[in-house]
mmCIF file of the N, C-alpha and C atoms, coordinates in Angstrom:
data_MODEL
# 
_entry.id   MODEL 
# 
loop_
_atom_site.group_PDB 
_atom_site.id 
_atom_site.type_symbol 
_atom_site.label_atom_id 
_atom_site.label_alt_id 
_atom_site.label_comp_id 
_atom_site.label_asym_id 
_atom_site.label_entity_id 
_atom_site.label_seq_id 
_atom_site.pdbx_PDB_ins_code 
_atom_site.Cartn_x 
_atom_site.Cartn_y 
_atom_site.Cartn_z 
_atom_site.occupancy 
_atom_site.B_iso_or_equiv 
_atom_site.pdbx_formal_charge 
_atom_site.auth_seq_id 
_atom_site.auth_comp_id 
_atom_site.auth_asym_id 
_atom_site.auth_atom_id 
_atom_site.pdbx_PDB_model_num 
ATOM 1   N N  . MET A 1 1  ? -3.335  1.746   22.119 1.00 0.00 ? 1  MET A N  1 
ATOM 2   C CA . MET A 1 1  ? -3.661  1.083   22.971 1.00 0.00 ? 1  MET A CA 1 
ATOM 3   C C  . MET A 1 1  ? -3.727  -0.377  22.102 1.00 0.00 ? 1  MET A C  1 
ATOM 4   N N  . ARG A 1 2  ? -3.831  -1.770  22.710 1.00 0.00 ? 2  ARG A N  1 
ATOM 5   C CA . ARG A 1 2  ? -3.275  -2.949  21.690 1.00 0.00 ? 2  ARG A CA 1 
ATOM 6   C C  . ARG A 1 2  ? -4.830  -3.982  22.682 1.00 0.00 ? 2  ARG A C  1 
ATOM 7   N N  . VAL A 1 3  ? -5.204  -3.972  21.546 1.00 0.00 ? 3  VAL A N  1 
ATOM 8   C CA . VAL A 1 3  ? -6.316  -4.679  21.950 1.00 0.00 ? 3  VAL A CA 1 
ATOM 9   C C  . VAL A 1 3  ? -6.211  -5.824  21.343 1.00 0.00 ? 3  VAL A C  1 
ATOM 10  N N  . LEU A 1 4  ? -6.738  -7.275  21.381 1.00 0.00 ? 4  LEU A N  1 
ATOM 11  C CA . LEU A 1 4  ? -7.085  -8.604  21.018 1.00 0.00 ? 4  LEU A CA 1 
ATOM 12  C C  . LEU A 1 4  ? -8.512  -9.180  20.657 1.00 0.00 ? 4  LEU A C  1 
ATOM 13  N N  . LEU A 1 5  ? -8.930  -9.375  20.041 1.00 0.00 ? 5  LEU A N  1 
ATOM 14  C CA . LEU A 1 5  ? -10.107 -9.923  19.392 1.00 0.00 ? 5  LEU A CA 1 
ATOM 15  C C  . LEU A 1 5  ? -10.353 -11.342 18.818 1.00 0.00 ? 5  LEU A C  1 
ATOM 16  N N  . THR A 1 6  ? -11.387 -12.172 19.500 1.00 0.00 ? 6  THR A N  1 
ATOM 17  C CA . THR A 1 6  ? -11.641 -13.707 19.189 1.00 0.00 ? 6  THR A CA 1 
ATOM 18  C C  . THR A 1 6  ? -12.762 -13.772 19.365 1.00 0.00 ? 6  THR A C  1 
ATOM 19  N N  . ASN A 1 7  ? -13.847 -14.710 18.653 1.00 0.00 ? 7  ASN A N  1 
ATOM 20  C CA . ASN A 1 7  ? -15.165 -14.828 19.003 1.00 0.00 ? 7  ASN A CA 1 
ATOM 21  C C  . ASN A 1 7  ? -15.677 -16.485 19.145 1.00 0.00 ? 7  ASN A C  1 
ATOM 22  N N  . ASP A 1 8  ? -16.473 -16.844 18.725 1.00 0.00 ? 8  ASP A N  1 
ATOM 23  C CA . ASP A 1 8  ? -16.866 -18.401 18.894 1.00 0.00 ? 8  ASP A CA 1 
ATOM 24  C C  . ASP A 1 8  ? -17.590 -18.595 17.558 1.00 0.00 ? 8  ASP A C  1 
ATOM 25  N N  . ASP A 1 9  ? -17.478 -17.546 16.489 1.00 0.00 ? 9  ASP A N  1 
ATOM 26  C CA . ASP A 1 9  ? -18.147 -17.708 15.369 1.00 0.00 ? 9  ASP A CA 1 
ATOM 27  C C  . ASP A 1 9  ? -17.192 -18.381 13.708 1.00 0.00 ? 9  ASP A C  1 
ATOM 28  N N  . GLY A 1 10 ? -15.788 -18.054 14.368 1.00 0.00 ? 10 GLY A N  1 
ATOM 29  C CA . GLY A 1 10 ? -14.587 -18.123 13.125 1.00 0.00 ? 10 GLY A CA 1 
ATOM 30  C C  . GLY A 1 10 ? -14.004 -16.991 13.130 1.00 0.00 ? 10 GLY A C  1 
ATOM 31  N N  . PHE A 1 11 ? -13.467 -17.160 12.616 1.00 0.00 ? 11 PHE A N  1 
ATOM 32  C CA . PHE A 1 11 ? -11.958 -15.875 11.802 1.00 0.00 ? 11 PHE A CA 1 
ATOM 33  C C  . PHE A 1 11 ? -12.787 -15.084 11.067 1.00 0.00 ? 11 PHE A C  1 
ATOM 34  N N  . ASP A 1 12 ? -13.556 -15.926 9.596  1.00 0.00 ? 12 ASP A N  1 
ATOM 35  C CA . ASP A 1 12 ? -14.024 -15.246 9.075  1.00 0.00 ? 12 ASP A CA 1 
ATOM 36  C C  . ASP A 1 12 ? -15.900 -14.480 9.104  1.00 0.00 ? 12 ASP A C  1 
ATOM 37  N N  . ALA A 1 13 ? -16.020 -14.919 9.941  1.00 0.00 ? 13 ALA A N  1 
ATOM 38  C CA . ALA A 1 13 ? -17.611 -14.346 10.674 1.00 0.00 ? 13 ALA A CA 1 
ATOM 39  C C  . ALA A 1 13 ? -17.316 -12.687 10.363 1.00 0.00 ? 13 ALA A C  1 
ATOM 40  N N  . PRO A 1 14 ? -18.694 -12.472 9.885  1.00 0.00 ? 14 PRO A N  1 
ATOM 41  C CA . PRO A 1 14 ? -18.489 -10.674 9.576  1.00 0.00 ? 14 PRO A CA 1 
ATOM 42  C C  . PRO A 1 14 ? -18.620 -10.206 10.960 1.00 0.00 ? 14 PRO A C  1 
ATOM 43  N N  . GLY A 1 15 ? -19.636 -10.809 11.806 1.00 0.00 ? 15 GLY A N  1 
ATOM 44  C CA . GLY A 1 15 ? -19.395 -9.608  13.114 1.00 0.00 ? 15 GLY A CA 1 
ATOM 45  C C  . GLY A 1 15 ? -17.905 -9.536  13.713 1.00 0.00 ? 15 GLY A C  1 
ATOM 46  N N  . LEU A 1 16 ? -16.868 -10.235 13.489 1.00 0.00 ? 16 LEU A N  1 
ATOM 47  C CA . LEU A 1 16 ? -15.898 -10.101 13.863 1.00 0.00 ? 16 LEU A CA 1 
ATOM 48  C C  . LEU A 1 16 ? -15.032 -9.075  12.529 1.00 0.00 ? 16 LEU A C  1 
ATOM 49  N N  . GLN A 1 17 ? -15.159 -9.185  12.131 1.00 0.00 ? 17 GLN A N  1 
ATOM 50  C CA . GLN A 1 17 ? -14.922 -8.072  10.688 1.00 0.00 ? 17 GLN A CA 1 
ATOM 51  C C  . GLN A 1 17 ? -15.227 -6.557  11.225 1.00 0.00 ? 17 GLN A C  1 
ATOM 52  N N  . ALA A 1 18 ? -16.568 -6.903  11.164 1.00 0.00 ? 18 ALA A N  1 
ATOM 53  C CA . ALA A 1 18 ? -16.984 -5.743  12.163 1.00 0.00 ? 18 ALA A CA 1 
ATOM 54  C C  . ALA A 1 18 ? -16.516 -4.810  12.986 1.00 0.00 ? 18 ALA A C  1 
ATOM 55  N N  . LEU A 1 19 ? -16.231 -5.725  14.059 1.00 0.00 ? 19 LEU A N  1 
ATOM 56  C CA . LEU A 1 19 ? -15.368 -5.363  15.386 1.00 0.00 ? 19 LEU A CA 1 
ATOM 57  C C  . LEU A 1 19 ? -13.888 -4.662  14.863 1.00 0.00 ? 19 LEU A C  1 
ATOM 58  N N  . VAL A 1 20 ? -13.690 -5.598  14.116 1.00 0.00 ? 20 VAL A N  1 
ATOM 59  C CA . VAL A 1 20 ? -11.860 -4.885  13.749 1.00 0.00 ? 20 VAL A CA 1 
ATOM 60  C C  . VAL A 1 20 ? -12.047 -3.843  13.281 1.00 0.00 ? 20 VAL A C  1 
ATOM 61  N N  . THR A 1 21 ? -13.099 -3.363  11.950 1.00 0.00 ? 21 THR A N  1 
ATOM 62  C CA . THR A 1 21 ? -13.186 -2.082  11.601 1.00 0.00 ? 21 THR A CA 1 
ATOM 63  C C  . THR A 1 21 ? -13.926 -1.118  12.575 1.00 0.00 ? 21 THR A C  1 
ATOM 64  N N  . ALA A 1 22 ? -14.690 -1.665  13.442 1.00 0.00 ? 22 ALA A N  1 
ATOM 65  C CA . ALA A 1 22 ? -15.265 -0.311  14.702 1.00 0.00 ? 22 ALA A CA 1 
ATOM 66  C C  . ALA A 1 22 ? -13.432 -0.005  15.811 1.00 0.00 ? 22 ALA A C  1 
ATOM 67  N N  . PHE A 1 23 ? -13.021 -0.843  16.270 1.00 0.00 ? 23 PHE A N  1 
ATOM 68  C CA . PHE A 1 23 ? -11.810 -0.595  16.956 1.00 0.00 ? 23 PHE A CA 1 
ATOM 69  C C  . PHE A 1 23 ? -10.577 -0.250  16.757 1.00 0.00 ? 23 PHE A C  1 
ATOM 70  N N  . SER A 1 24 ? -10.243 -0.374  15.361 1.00 0.00 ? 24 SER A N  1 
ATOM 71  C CA . SER A 1 24 ? -9.046  0.002   14.484 1.00 0.00 ? 24 SER A CA 1 
ATOM 72  C C  . SER A 1 24 ? -9.157  1.403   14.375 1.00 0.00 ? 24 SER A C  1 
ATOM 73  N N  . ALA A 1 25 ? -10.202 2.119   14.412 1.00 0.00 ? 25 ALA A N  1 
ATOM 74  C CA . ALA A 1 25 ? -10.261 3.641   14.873 1.00 0.00 ? 25 ALA A CA 1 
ATOM 75  C C  . ALA A 1 25 ? -10.120 4.451   16.025 1.00 0.00 ? 25 ALA A C  1 
ATOM 76  N N  . VAL A 1 26 ? -9.574  3.587   16.918 1.00 0.00 ? 26 VAL A N  1 
ATOM 77  C CA . VAL A 1 26 ? -9.163  4.042   18.340 1.00 0.00 ? 26 VAL A CA 1 
ATOM 78  C C  . VAL A 1 26 ? -7.834  3.171   18.350 1.00 0.00 ? 26 VAL A C  1 
ATOM 79  N N  . SER A 1 27 ? -7.973  2.084   18.423 1.00 0.00 ? 27 SER A N  1 
ATOM 80  C CA . SER A 1 27 ? -6.421  1.255   18.603 1.00 0.00 ? 27 SER A CA 1 
ATOM 81  C C  . SER A 1 27 ? -6.203  0.375   17.850 1.00 0.00 ? 27 SER A C  1 
ATOM 82  N N  . GLU A 1 28 ? -5.282  -0.160  18.372 1.00 0.00 ? 28 GLU A N  1 
ATOM 83  C CA . GLU A 1 28 ? -4.489  -1.306  16.965 1.00 0.00 ? 28 GLU A CA 1 
ATOM 84  C C  . GLU A 1 28 ? -4.531  -2.540  17.578 1.00 0.00 ? 28 GLU A C  1 
ATOM 85  N N  . VAL A 1 29 ? -5.288  -3.236  16.634 1.00 0.00 ? 29 VAL A N  1 
ATOM 86  C CA . VAL A 1 29 ? -6.202  -4.278  17.184 1.00 0.00 ? 29 VAL A CA 1 
ATOM 87  C C  . VAL A 1 29 ? -5.531  -5.261  16.591 1.00 0.00 ? 29 VAL A C  1 
ATOM 88  N N  . PHE A 1 30 ? -5.552  -6.635  17.125 1.00 0.00 ? 30 PHE A N  1 
ATOM 89  C CA . PHE A 1 30 ? -4.939  -8.161  17.132 1.00 0.00 ? 30 PHE A CA 1 
ATOM 90  C C  . PHE A 1 30 ? -5.841  -8.789  17.066 1.00 0.00 ? 30 PHE A C  1 
ATOM 91  N N  . VAL A 1 31 ? -6.371  -9.872  16.135 1.00 0.00 ? 31 VAL A N  1 
ATOM 92  C CA . VAL A 1 31 ? -7.062  -10.775 16.261 1.00 0.00 ? 31 VAL A CA 1 
ATOM 93  C C  . VAL A 1 31 ? -6.178  -12.637 16.627 1.00 0.00 ? 31 VAL A C  1 
ATOM 94  N N  . VAL A 1 32 ? -7.074  -13.057 17.040 1.00 0.00 ? 32 VAL A N  1 
ATOM 95  C CA . VAL A 1 32 ? -6.427  -14.627 16.994 1.00 0.00 ? 32 VAL A CA 1 
ATOM 96  C C  . VAL A 1 32 ? -7.993  -15.476 17.634 1.00 0.00 ? 32 VAL A C  1 
ATOM 97  N N  . ALA A 1 33 ? -8.729  -15.580 16.122 1.00 0.00 ? 33 ALA A N  1 
ATOM 98  C CA . ALA A 1 33 ? -10.185 -16.482 16.894 1.00 0.00 ? 33 ALA A CA 1 
ATOM 99  C C  . ALA A 1 33 ? -9.569  -17.547 15.571 1.00 0.00 ? 33 ALA A C  1 
ATOM 100 N N  . PRO A 1 34 ? -10.716 -18.992 16.255 1.00 0.00 ? 34 PRO A N  1 
ATOM 101 C CA . PRO A 1 34 ? -10.907 -20.035 15.862 1.00 0.00 ? 34 PRO A CA 1 
ATOM 102 C C  . PRO A 1 34 ? -10.829 -20.121 13.985 1.00 0.00 ? 34 PRO A C  1 
ATOM 103 N N  . GLN A 1 35 ? -10.455 -20.979 13.141 1.00 0.00 ? 35 GLN A N  1 
ATOM 104 C CA . GLN A 1 35 ? -10.414 -21.220 12.214 1.00 0.00 ? 35 GLN A CA 1 
ATOM 105 C C  . GLN A 1 35 ? -12.213 -21.695 11.724 1.00 0.00 ? 35 GLN A C  1 
ATOM 106 N N  . HIS A 1 36 ? -12.421 -22.208 12.473 1.00 0.00 ? 36 HIS A N  1 
ATOM 107 C CA . HIS A 1 36 ? -13.689 -22.609 12.516 1.00 0.00 ? 36 HIS A CA 1 
ATOM 108 C C  . HIS A 1 36 ? -14.621 -22.045 13.424 1.00 0.00 ? 36 HIS A C  1 
ATOM 109 N N  . GLN A 1 37 ? -15.988 -22.088 12.829 1.00 0.00 ? 37 GLN A N  1 
ATOM 110 C CA . GLN A 1 37 ? -17.534 -22.028 13.709 1.00 0.00 ? 37 GLN A CA 1 
ATOM 111 C C  . GLN A 1 37 ? -16.789 -22.434 15.078 1.00 0.00 ? 37 GLN A C  1 
ATOM 112 N N  . GLN A 1 38 ? -17.271 -22.176 16.374 1.00 0.00 ? 38 GLN A N  1 
ATOM 113 C CA . GLN A 1 38 ? -16.983 -22.750 17.662 1.00 0.00 ? 38 GLN A CA 1 
ATOM 114 C C  . GLN A 1 38 ? -17.709 -22.549 18.468 1.00 0.00 ? 38 GLN A C  1 
ATOM 115 N N  . SER A 1 39 ? -19.268 -22.193 17.778 1.00 0.00 ? 39 SER A N  1 
ATOM 116 C CA . SER A 1 39 ? -20.663 -22.107 18.851 1.00 0.00 ? 39 SER A CA 1 
ATOM 117 C C  . SER A 1 39 ? -20.947 -22.916 20.603 1.00 0.00 ? 39 SER A C  1 
ATOM 118 N N  . ALA A 1 40 ? -20.852 -22.059 21.748 1.00 0.00 ? 40 ALA A N  1 
ATOM 119 C CA . ALA A 1 40 ? -21.242 -23.421 22.602 1.00 0.00 ? 40 ALA A CA 1 
ATOM 120 C C  . ALA A 1 40 ? -20.050 -24.049 23.222 1.00 0.00 ? 40 ALA A C  1 
ATOM 121 N N  . GLN A 1 41 ? -18.526 -23.423 22.963 1.00 0.00 ? 41 GLN A N  1 
ATOM 122 C CA . GLN A 1 41 ? -17.224 -23.941 22.697 1.00 0.00 ? 41 GLN A CA 1 
ATOM 123 C C  . GLN A 1 41 ? -16.137 -22.895 23.587 1.00 0.00 ? 41 GLN A C  1 
ATOM 124 N N  . SER A 1 42 ? -17.391 -21.600 24.098 1.00 0.00 ? 42 SER A N  1 
ATOM 125 C CA . SER A 1 42 ? -16.236 -20.453 24.837 1.00 0.00 ? 42 SER A CA 1 
ATOM 126 C C  . SER A 1 42 ? -15.536 -20.719 25.516 1.00 0.00 ? 42 SER A C  1 
ATOM 127 N N  . HIS A 1 43 ? -15.464 -21.483 26.681 1.00 0.00 ? 43 HIS A N  1 
ATOM 128 C CA . HIS A 1 43 ? -15.073 -21.598 27.882 1.00 0.00 ? 43 HIS A CA 1 
ATOM 129 C C  . HIS A 1 43 ? -14.173 -23.151 28.060 1.00 0.00 ? 43 HIS A C  1 
ATOM 130 N N  . ALA A 1 44 ? -14.359 -23.310 26.852 1.00 0.00 ? 44 ALA A N  1 
ATOM 131 C CA . ALA A 1 44 ? -13.262 -25.071 26.675 1.00 0.00 ? 44 ALA A CA 1 
ATOM 132 C C  . ALA A 1 44 ? -12.489 -24.968 26.254 1.00 0.00 ? 44 ALA A C  1 
ATOM 133 N N  . PHE A 1 45 ? -11.278 -25.949 26.831 1.00 0.00 ? 45 PHE A N  1 
ATOM 134 C CA . PHE A 1 45 ? -9.908  -25.482 26.382 1.00 0.00 ? 45 PHE A CA 1 
ATOM 135 C C  . PHE A 1 45 ? -9.424  -26.876 25.715 1.00 0.00 ? 45 PHE A C  1 
ATOM 136 N N  . THR A 1 46 ? -8.561  -26.972 24.229 1.00 0.00 ? 46 THR A N  1 
ATOM 137 C CA . THR A 1 46 ? -8.288  -28.272 23.585 1.00 0.00 ? 46 THR A CA 1 
ATOM 138 C C  . THR A 1 46 ? -7.008  -28.818 24.354 1.00 0.00 ? 46 THR A C  1 
ATOM 139 N N  . LEU A 1 47 ? -7.281  -30.120 24.452 1.00 0.00 ? 47 LEU A N  1 
ATOM 140 C CA . LEU A 1 47 ? -6.396  -31.001 25.527 1.00 0.00 ? 47 LEU A CA 1 
ATOM 141 C C  . LEU A 1 47 ? -5.617  -31.715 24.724 1.00 0.00 ? 47 LEU A C  1 
ATOM 142 N N  . HIS A 1 48 ? -6.002  -32.585 24.089 1.00 0.00 ? 48 HIS A N  1 
ATOM 143 C CA . HIS A 1 48 ? -5.643  -34.077 23.251 1.00 0.00 ? 48 HIS A CA 1 
ATOM 144 C C  . HIS A 1 48 ? -5.209  -33.722 21.697 1.00 0.00 ? 48 HIS A C  1 
ATOM 145 N N  . LYS A 1 49 ? -5.183  -32.641 21.134 1.00 0.00 ? 49 LYS A N  1 
ATOM 146 C CA . LYS A 1 49 ? -4.768  -32.761 20.230 1.00 0.00 ? 49 LYS A CA 1 
ATOM 147 C C  . LYS A 1 49 ? -3.879  -31.010 19.741 1.00 0.00 ? 49 LYS A C  1 
ATOM 148 N N  . PRO A 1 50 ? -3.018  -31.099 19.072 1.00 0.00 ? 50 PRO A N  1 
ATOM 149 C CA . PRO A 1 50 ? -2.211  -30.398 19.019 1.00 0.00 ? 50 PRO A CA 1 
ATOM 150 C C  . PRO A 1 50 ? -2.913  -28.950 18.163 1.00 0.00 ? 50 PRO A C  1 
ATOM 151 N N  . LEU A 1 51 ? -2.979  -27.705 18.126 1.00 0.00 ? 51 LEU A N  1 
ATOM 152 C CA . LEU A 1 51 ? -3.123  -26.191 17.597 1.00 0.00 ? 51 LEU A CA 1 
ATOM 153 C C  . LEU A 1 51 ? -2.506  -26.322 16.834 1.00 0.00 ? 51 LEU A C  1 
ATOM 154 N N  . ARG A 1 52 ? -2.910  -25.410 16.141 1.00 0.00 ? 52 ARG A N  1 
ATOM 155 C CA . ARG A 1 52 ? -2.261  -25.383 14.480 1.00 0.00 ? 52 ARG A CA 1 
ATOM 156 C C  . ARG A 1 52 ? -2.721  -23.848 14.691 1.00 0.00 ? 52 ARG A C  1 
ATOM 157 N N  . VAL A 1 53 ? -1.695  -22.309 14.132 1.00 0.00 ? 53 VAL A N  1 
ATOM 158 C CA . VAL A 1 53 ? -2.013  -21.587 14.323 1.00 0.00 ? 53 VAL A CA 1 
ATOM 159 C C  . VAL A 1 53 ? -1.536  -21.267 12.873 1.00 0.00 ? 53 VAL A C  1 
ATOM 160 N N  . THR A 1 54 ? -2.376  -20.378 12.383 1.00 0.00 ? 54 THR A N  1 
ATOM 161 C CA . THR A 1 54 ? -2.197  -19.774 10.526 1.00 0.00 ? 54 THR A CA 1 
ATOM 162 C C  . THR A 1 54 ? -2.311  -18.294 10.348 1.00 0.00 ? 54 THR A C  1 
ATOM 163 N N  . GLU A 1 55 ? -1.157  -17.711 9.986  1.00 0.00 ? 55 GLU A N  1 
ATOM 164 C CA . GLU A 1 55 ? -1.033  -16.106 9.805  1.00 0.00 ? 55 GLU A CA 1 
ATOM 165 C C  . GLU A 1 55 ? -2.353  -15.741 8.708  1.00 0.00 ? 55 GLU A C  1 
ATOM 166 N N  . ARG A 1 56 ? -2.783  -14.817 9.074  1.00 0.00 ? 56 ARG A N  1 
ATOM 167 C CA . ARG A 1 56 ? -3.619  -14.874 7.997  1.00 0.00 ? 56 ARG A CA 1 
ATOM 168 C C  . ARG A 1 56 ? -3.238  -13.148 7.978  1.00 0.00 ? 56 ARG A C  1 
ATOM 169 N N  . GLY A 1 57 ? -2.669  -12.372 8.470  1.00 0.00 ? 57 GLY A N  1 
ATOM 170 C CA . GLY A 1 57 ? -2.262  -11.470 7.513  1.00 0.00 ? 57 GLY A CA 1 
ATOM 171 C C  . GLY A 1 57 ? -1.590  -10.602 9.060  1.00 0.00 ? 57 GLY A C  1 
ATOM 172 N N  . PRO A 1 58 ? -0.777  -9.394  9.011  1.00 0.00 ? 58 PRO A N  1 
ATOM 173 C CA . PRO A 1 58 ? -0.091  -8.849  10.172 1.00 0.00 ? 58 PRO A CA 1 
ATOM 174 C C  . PRO A 1 58 ? -1.019  -8.465  11.244 1.00 0.00 ? 58 PRO A C  1 
ATOM 175 N N  . GLY A 1 59 ? -0.623  -9.354  12.581 1.00 0.00 ? 59 GLY A N  1 
ATOM 176 C CA . GLY A 1 59 ? -1.381  -9.107  13.628 1.00 0.00 ? 59 GLY A CA 1 
ATOM 177 C C  . GLY A 1 59 ? -2.769  -10.287 13.510 1.00 0.00 ? 59 GLY A C  1 
ATOM 178 N N  . ARG A 1 60 ? -3.454  -10.901 12.921 1.00 0.00 ? 60 ARG A N  1 
ATOM 179 C CA . ARG A 1 60 ? -4.167  -12.046 12.349 1.00 0.00 ? 60 ARG A CA 1 
ATOM 180 C C  . ARG A 1 60 ? -3.745  -13.081 12.200 1.00 0.00 ? 60 ARG A C  1 
ATOM 181 N N  . PHE A 1 61 ? -4.508  -14.315 12.946 1.00 0.00 ? 61 PHE A N  1 
ATOM 182 C CA . PHE A 1 61 ? -4.150  -15.614 13.319 1.00 0.00 ? 61 PHE A CA 1 
ATOM 183 C C  . PHE A 1 61 ? -5.209  -15.923 13.412 1.00 0.00 ? 61 PHE A C  1 
ATOM 184 N N  . ALA A 1 62 ? -5.157  -17.579 12.563 1.00 0.00 ? 62 ALA A N  1 
ATOM 185 C CA . ALA A 1 62 ? -6.555  -18.453 12.776 1.00 0.00 ? 62 ALA A CA 1 
ATOM 186 C C  . ALA A 1 62 ? -5.742  -19.399 13.826 1.00 0.00 ? 62 ALA A C  1 
ATOM 187 N N  . LEU A 1 63 ? -6.643  -20.144 14.731 1.00 0.00 ? 63 LEU A N  1 
ATOM 188 C CA . LEU A 1 63 ? -6.393  -21.211 15.304 1.00 0.00 ? 63 LEU A CA 1 
ATOM 189 C C  . LEU A 1 63 ? -6.911  -22.450 14.978 1.00 0.00 ? 63 LEU A C  1 
ATOM 190 N N  . SER A 1 64 ? -6.288  -23.314 15.064 1.00 0.00 ? 64 SER A N  1 
ATOM 191 C CA . SER A 1 64 ? -7.227  -25.271 15.177 1.00 0.00 ? 64 SER A CA 1 
ATOM 192 C C  . SER A 1 64 ? -8.056  -24.918 16.459 1.00 0.00 ? 64 SER A C  1 
ATOM 193 N N  . GLY A 1 65 ? -8.283  -23.983 17.364 1.00 0.00 ? 65 GLY A N  1 
ATOM 194 C CA . GLY A 1 65 ? -9.279  -24.512 18.377 1.00 0.00 ? 65 GLY A CA 1 
ATOM 195 C C  . GLY A 1 65 ? -9.869  -23.809 18.984 1.00 0.00 ? 65 GLY A C  1 
ATOM 196 N N  . THR A 1 66 ? -10.830 -23.920 20.129 1.00 0.00 ? 66 THR A N  1 
ATOM 197 C CA . THR A 1 66 ? -11.929 -22.931 20.524 1.00 0.00 ? 66 THR A CA 1 
ATOM 198 C C  . THR A 1 66 ? -11.508 -21.279 20.822 1.00 0.00 ? 66 THR A C  1 
ATOM 199 N N  . PRO A 1 67 ? -12.265 -20.603 21.340 1.00 0.00 ? 67 PRO A N  1 
ATOM 200 C CA . PRO A 1 67 ? -12.285 -19.093 21.545 1.00 0.00 ? 67 PRO A CA 1 
ATOM 201 C C  . PRO A 1 67 ? -11.294 -18.983 22.991 1.00 0.00 ? 67 PRO A C  1 
ATOM 202 N N  . ALA A 1 68 ? -11.311 -19.735 24.073 1.00 0.00 ? 68 ALA A N  1 
ATOM 203 C CA . ALA A 1 68 ? -10.561 -19.797 24.953 1.00 0.00 ? 68 ALA A CA 1 
ATOM 204 C C  . ALA A 1 68 ? -9.327  -20.399 24.427 1.00 0.00 ? 68 ALA A C  1 
ATOM 205 N N  . ASP A 1 69 ? -8.656  -20.899 23.840 1.00 0.00 ? 69 ASP A N  1 
ATOM 206 C CA . ASP A 1 69 ? -7.630  -21.133 23.486 1.00 0.00 ? 69 ASP A CA 1 
ATOM 207 C C  . ASP A 1 69 ? -7.272  -20.151 22.890 1.00 0.00 ? 69 ASP A C  1 
ATOM 208 N N  . CYS A 1 70 ? -7.857  -19.736 21.954 1.00 0.00 ? 70 CYS A N  1 
ATOM 209 C CA . CYS A 1 70 ? -7.442  -18.304 21.292 1.00 0.00 ? 70 CYS A CA 1 
ATOM 210 C C  . CYS A 1 70 ? -6.740  -16.832 22.059 1.00 0.00 ? 70 CYS A C  1 
ATOM 211 N N  . ALA A 1 71 ? -7.925  -17.013 23.240 1.00 0.00 ? 71 ALA A N  1 
ATOM 212 C CA . ALA A 1 71 ? -7.767  -15.666 24.227 1.00 0.00 ? 71 ALA A CA 1 
ATOM 213 C C  . ALA A 1 71 ? -6.193  -16.650 25.148 1.00 0.00 ? 71 ALA A C  1 
ATOM 214 N N  . TYR A 1 72 ? -6.002  -16.944 24.868 1.00 0.00 ? 72 TYR A N  1 
ATOM 215 C CA . TYR A 1 72 ? -4.896  -17.747 26.214 1.00 0.00 ? 72 TYR A CA 1 
ATOM 216 C C  . TYR A 1 72 ? -3.456  -17.983 24.924 1.00 0.00 ? 72 TYR A C  1 
ATOM 217 N N  . ALA A 1 73 ? -3.497  -18.030 24.163 1.00 0.00 ? 73 ALA A N  1 
ATOM 218 C CA . ALA A 1 73 ? -2.442  -18.184 22.811 1.00 0.00 ? 73 ALA A CA 1 
ATOM 219 C C  . ALA A 1 73 ? -2.325  -16.498 22.702 1.00 0.00 ? 73 ALA A C  1 
ATOM 220 N N  . GLY A 1 74 ? -3.135  -15.855 22.681 1.00 0.00 ? 74 GLY A N  1 
ATOM 221 C CA . GLY A 1 74 ? -2.828  -14.616 22.079 1.00 0.00 ? 74 GLY A CA 1 
ATOM 222 C C  . GLY A 1 74 ? -2.450  -13.538 23.316 1.00 0.00 ? 74 GLY A C  1 
ATOM 223 N N  . ILE A 1 75 ? -2.787  -13.923 24.614 1.00 0.00 ? 75 ILE A N  1 
ATOM 224 C CA . ILE A 1 75 ? -2.641  -13.253 25.550 1.00 0.00 ? 75 ILE A CA 1 
ATOM 225 C C  . ILE A 1 75 ? -1.068  -13.800 26.303 1.00 0.00 ? 75 ILE A C  1 
ATOM 226 N N  . HIS A 1 76 ? -0.713  -15.441 26.184 1.00 0.00 ? 76 HIS A N  1 
ATOM 227 C CA . HIS A 1 76 ? 0.053   -15.676 26.722 1.00 0.00 ? 76 HIS A CA 1 
ATOM 228 C C  . HIS A 1 76 ? 1.359   -16.127 25.711 1.00 0.00 ? 76 HIS A C  1 
ATOM 229 N N  . GLY A 1 77 ? 1.576   -15.250 24.687 1.00 0.00 ? 77 GLY A N  1 
ATOM 230 C CA . GLY A 1 77 ? 2.610   -15.710 23.829 1.00 0.00 ? 77 GLY A CA 1 
ATOM 231 C C  . GLY A 1 77 ? 2.520   -15.656 22.541 1.00 0.00 ? 77 GLY A C  1 
ATOM 232 N N  . LEU A 1 78 ? 1.540   -16.101 21.882 1.00 0.00 ? 78 LEU A N  1 
ATOM 233 C CA . LEU A 1 78 ? 1.061   -15.881 20.380 1.00 0.00 ? 78 LEU A CA 1 
ATOM 234 C C  . LEU A 1 78 ? 1.965   -14.039 20.041 1.00 0.00 ? 78 LEU A C  1 
ATOM 235 N N  . LEU A 1 79 ? 1.163   -13.306 20.082 1.00 0.00 ? 79 LEU A N  1 
ATOM 236 C CA . LEU A 1 79 ? 1.413   -11.812 20.486 1.00 0.00 ? 79 LEU A CA 1 
ATOM 237 C C  . LEU A 1 79 ? 3.110   -11.661 19.850 1.00 0.00 ? 79 LEU A C  1 
ATOM 238 N N  . GLY A 1 80 ? 3.253   -11.883 21.197 1.00 0.00 ? 80 GLY A N  1 
ATOM 239 C CA . GLY A 1 80 ? 4.911   -11.602 21.756 1.00 0.00 ? 80 GLY A CA 1 
ATOM 240 C C  . GLY A 1 80 ? 4.655   -10.629 22.601 1.00 0.00 ? 80 GLY A C  1 
ATOM 241 N N  . PHE A 1 81 ? 3.358   -9.736  22.823 1.00 0.00 ? 81 PHE A N  1 
ATOM 242 C CA . PHE A 1 81 ? 3.425   -9.356  23.834 1.00 0.00 ? 81 PHE A CA 1 
ATOM 243 C C  . PHE A 1 81 ? 1.937   -8.916  24.527 1.00 0.00 ? 81 PHE A C  1 
ATOM 244 N N  . ARG A 1 82 ? 1.833   -8.351  25.905 1.00 0.00 ? 82 ARG A N  1 
ATOM 245 C CA . ARG A 1 82 ? 0.181   -8.888  26.178 1.00 0.00 ? 82 ARG A CA 1 
ATOM 246 C C  . ARG A 1 82 ? -0.498  -7.735  26.154 1.00 0.00 ? 82 ARG A C  1 
ATOM 247 N N  . PRO A 1 83 ? -1.688  -7.723  25.511 1.00 0.00 ? 83 PRO A N  1 
ATOM 248 C CA . PRO A 1 83 ? -2.701  -6.631  24.826 1.00 0.00 ? 83 PRO A CA 1 
ATOM 249 C C  . PRO A 1 83 ? -3.388  -5.939  26.259 1.00 0.00 ? 83 PRO A C  1 
ATOM 250 N N  . ASP A 1 84 ? -3.735  -4.800  26.168 1.00 0.00 ? 84 ASP A N  1 
ATOM 251 C CA . ASP A 1 84 ? -4.182  -3.858  26.714 1.00 0.00 ? 84 ASP A CA 1 
ATOM 252 C C  . ASP A 1 84 ? -5.623  -4.409  26.998 1.00 0.00 ? 84 ASP A C  1 
# 
């Protein structure tokens, strides 16, 4: 199973890293998360500025947008496949 993880606390948040560790034991894990903390932005989309992607490792991407931007980018093309 291929799992896509994102959050609103940012790519380097300890909670996201804990989820990566937990899910890695049972599935293939991919992360597309905001570069910086984005609390209270969960359902917002970035409309008027470009999104920048930084690859932070195999299957790990930091995006300059909101959590919704991250989920959309991961599901609709950034990973090259649709996660389960």
